[in-house]
C-alpha positions in Angstrom: -74.5 -1.2 40.2 -77.1 0.6 37.6 -74.2 0.8 35.1 -72.9 -2.5 35.4 -76.6 -4.0 35.0 -76.7 -2.0 31.9 -73.5 -3.3 30.7 -74.4 -7.1 31.3 -77.9 -6.4 29.5 -76.2 -4.8 26.4 -73.6 -7.3 26.5 -76.0 -9.9 26.4 -78.3 -8.3 23.9 -75.3 -8.0 21.5 -74.3 -11.8 22.1 -78.1 -12.7 21.2 -77.7 -10.5 17.9 -74.6 -12.0 16.8 -75.0 -15.4 17.3 -77.1 -16.2 14.3 -74.2 -14.6 12.4 -71.5 -17.0 13.9 -73.9 -19.9 13.4 -73.9 -19.2 9.6 -70.4 -19.0 9.2 -69.5 -22.0 11.5 -72.2 -23.9 9.9 -71.0 -23.3 6.1 -67.3 -24.4 7.1 -69.0 -27.8 8.5 -69.4 -30.2 5.6 -71.3 -33.6 5.9 -69.3 -36.2 5.2 -66.0 -34.9 6.0 -66.3 -32.8 9.5 -65.8 -34.7 12.6 -67.3 -34.4 16.0 -64.5 -32.8 17.5 -64.7 -30.1 14.7 -68.7 -29.3 15.1 -68.0 -29.1 18.8 -64.6 -26.9 18.3 -66.6 -24.5 15.9 -70.1 -24.5 17.4 -69.3 -25.2 21.3 -71.1 -27.9 23.2 -74.6 -28.9 22.4 -77.6 -28.0 24.4 -78.6 -31.7 24.3 -77.8 -35.1 23.0 -79.9 -37.6 21.2 -78.4 -41.2 20.9 -80.4 -43.0 17.7 -80.8 -46.6 17.7 -78.0 -47.0 14.8 -75.5 -45.7 16.9 -75.5 -41.9 15.7 -75.9 -39.1 18.1 -77.6 -36.0 17.4 -76.3 -32.6 18.8 -79.0 -30.0 19.4 -77.8 -26.4 19.0 -81.0 -24.3 20.1 -81.1 -20.5 19.7 -84.1 -20.2 21.8 -85.6 -18.1 23.4 -84.3 -14.8 21.8 -83.4 -16.7 18.2 -85.7 -18.4 15.5 -83.0 -21.4 14.8 -82.8 -24.9 16.3 -79.9 -27.0 14.7 -79.7 -30.4 14.8 -76.3 -31.9 13.5 -76.2 -35.7 13.1 -72.8 -37.3 13.9 -72.3 -41.0 12.7 -71.2 -43.9 14.4 -68.0 -43.1 12.9 -67.6 -39.7 14.5 -68.4 -38.0 11.1 -71.0 -35.2 10.4 -73.7 -36.6 8.7 -76.5 -33.8 8.3 -77.3 -30.5 9.6 -80.9 -29.8 9.9 -82.8 -26.3 10.9 -85.5 -27.8 12.8 -87.9 -25.1 13.4 -89.5 -25.0 9.9 -93.3 -25.3 9.1 -92.7 -28.9 7.9 -91.3 -30.1 11.3 -94.2 -27.8 13.1 -97.0 -29.6 10.7 -95.6 -32.8 12.3 -96.6 -32.2 15.8 -99.7 -34.2 16.4 -102.2 -34.6 19.3 -100.8 -37.6 21.0 -97.3 -37.1 21.0 -95.2 -37.1 24.4 -93.1 -34.4 25.6 -89.6 -36.3 24.4 -90.8 -36.8 20.8 -91.6 -33.3 20.4 -88.5 -32.1 22.1 -86.6 -34.4 19.9 -88.2 -33.0 16.8 -88.2 -29.2 17.5 -85.5 -28.9 20.4 -85.8 -27.3 23.7 -88.7 -24.8 23.9 -88.1 -21.1 24.7 -90.4 -21.1 27.3 -92.6 -23.7 29.4 -95.8 -22.2 30.9 -97.8 -24.2 33.3 -101.9 -23.2 33.6 -103.2 -25.2 36.0 -106.7 -23.8 35.5 -106.8 -24.7 32.1 -105.1 -27.9 32.6 -102.5 -27.3 30.0 -98.5 -27.5 30.2 -97.6 -24.9 27.2 -94.4 -24.9 25.4 -93.5 -21.7 23.3 -90.9 -21.6 20.6 -90.0 -18.0 19.0 -90.1 -19.2 15.1 -90.1 -17.0 12.1 -92.4 -14.7 10.8 -94.0 -14.4 7.3 -92.6 -10.9 7.4 -89.7 -9.5 8.5 -91.8 -6.9 11.0 -93.5 -10.0 12.7 -92.5 -11.9 15.9 -93.9 -15.2 15.7 -94.7 -18.0 18.1 -95.4 -21.7 18.1 -97.1 -23.4 21.1 -97.7 -27.0 22.0 -100.2 -27.6 24.5 -99.3 -30.8 26.6 -102.2 -32.3 29.1 -99.7 -32.3 32.2 -101.6 -35.7 33.4 -100.8 -37.7 30.6 -97.9 -35.6 29.3 -99.3 -35.9 25.6 -99.9 -33.0 23.3 -103.3 -31.8 23.2 -103.2 -29.3 20.3 -101.2 -26.8 18.9 -101.7 -23.0 18.5 -99.7 -20.4 17.0 -99.3 -16.4 18.1 -98.0 -13.5 15.7 -97.6 -9.8 16.8 -96.2 -7.0 14.6 -93.1 -5.4 15.9 -93.2 -1.8 16.5 
């Protein structure tokens, strides 16, 4: 039993390490204005979420949380052709999260969080995303604190830890 658990853990770690490399290769093969929704799904697999826009386009979320620091949003037009590829866990997008925003608005902007923690004593629900650190030796996290009663953003915070 112990050996099979170790093998499963090693396989999971290896998969998490290789996933970003696969994303890079697959994303390079996808061309906005050329690639179809079927090609996107064939290369990237099923999205972790889909968001339908008012104009009939659909955003596919390819989230690499909680181990990775990327969340790709691929916009598919009404014509089923890829329009745009975005890595949304950027400083510019993180800065767009403001007090008063709702959970769904934050989710569409940043993708699913890596974890959600309920803090009843603090009257908070905290969503956490692992994001790229300023240095390769850093593990950085972006937190959105929601008021659980209203479901709106109260504040954002960051945490940076040095690895090793």
